N, C-alpha and C positions, 0 to 999 in steps of 0.2 A: 535370503530372497533369490529365487532361481532366476538365471540369467541364460538365454539362449543366443548363440552368435553362428549363423550360416557361412559357409565358404564353399569354394569348388565350382562356381558358375562359372559361365565363359560361353563363348562361340563354338559351334560344332556343326559340321555338315550332317545332312539326313542321312540315316543309318548308321549313325556314329553313336559313341558312348560317352557318358559322363557321370562322374560319381559328386554329388553335393554332401556336404558334412554340416553336422550340428553340435557343436561343443556345449555342454551343460555345465554350469557352474552353480554354486549356492546349495541349500538343503532341499532335498526332496524326501518322498516317501516311498514305500516299497511298492505302492499301487501307482505310482508316476508313470503314466503312459506318455509316448512321443508320437507326433504324427508330421505329416507334410501337406501343405496345402499349396496352390499356385494361382496367381492372377494375372492374366492376359490382359491387354490395353481394352478397355470398353467392356470387361466381363466381371462379373462376380467371383470372389475368392472361392476357388473349388477344392473339394477335398481331393487327395491324391493316393495317400497312403498312411496307415498307422500301425503301432506294434505296441504290444503290452510291455511292462517294466521288465519281465523275466523273458522276453522275447518269443514266449509259445504261442502267441497269437496275432496273426497280422490281417490287414484287410486293405483291400484295393478297389478304387474306383473302376469301373469295367474298361475304360478306354486305354488303361495301361497295364492291366492284367497281362502276364506273360512277357513284359518287356521291362519293367520296373520291379527292384527288389527293396524292400526297406529292412533294416537289420540295425542293432546297436551293440554296442561294447561297452558295457557298465564300467569295466575296469578302467577305460580311456574315458569315461564320462562323454561319450560320443554316440549319436546315431547318424545315419548313414541313408542315402537314397542313390541306389545304383540305377542308372537309366541306360539301357540299351536299345538299339533299333530306333533311335529318335526320329521324329517326325517334325515338321514346319511346325504343325499345330500345338505341339509341346511347349513352343516358345512362351515363356512368362516368367514372372518373378516369383521364385519359389520360397516360401515361408516355412520355417521349423515352427512347431507348437508342442506345448506339453500341458500336462494337466494330471490332478490328483483322481483316478478314475480305474475303476476294474474294468470297464469296458470302455475303450477309445470311441469318441464320438465321431460322426462322419460331418457334423455341421459346426461353424465358426463359433457359434455360441458355446460350444461344449468344451472349449480350451481356453486357459486362464493366462498362459503366458506365451509371447510369441518373440520370435527373432527379427532381425531386421530386413531379411530378405536377400536373396542374391539371384542374379539375372541369369537366366539362360535362354540363349538364342539358337535356334535351329535352322540352318539356312539351306535352301534347296538347290 
C-alpha cells in the first residue's frame, strides 16, 4: 500500500521561497506519477504540478510557471515542490498525490493516493 506524507510547509513573506516534500512509502510501479495540488479556503482543490516516474516529463498550471519546480529523487523515495517568488495568492494547503499513470492527470479524479496536506502561508 502506497503512503504519502508531506512536510516543509510554513509561513513565508511575499517574494520568498519554500520547498515542500513528499515522502513515499509502500509498493509502487514503474509508471507511478507524482503531483502537487493545493486548496485555498473556499476554493476547490487545484492542480499545481506533476512529474512522471522517471522525471522526464513535468507539467505546471499557468499561474506557477517560472516560479515553481517539481522534482523527484527516487533513491530517496521523495518528491519535491520548490516554490520561489511566492505570492499571497499561493497561500493554501498543499497536497501530494500519486497514481499509476503514464501521463499525469491535471484533475483530482486522476489520482489514487493523497497525503495529509501541509499548510503554506504567504504574508504580504
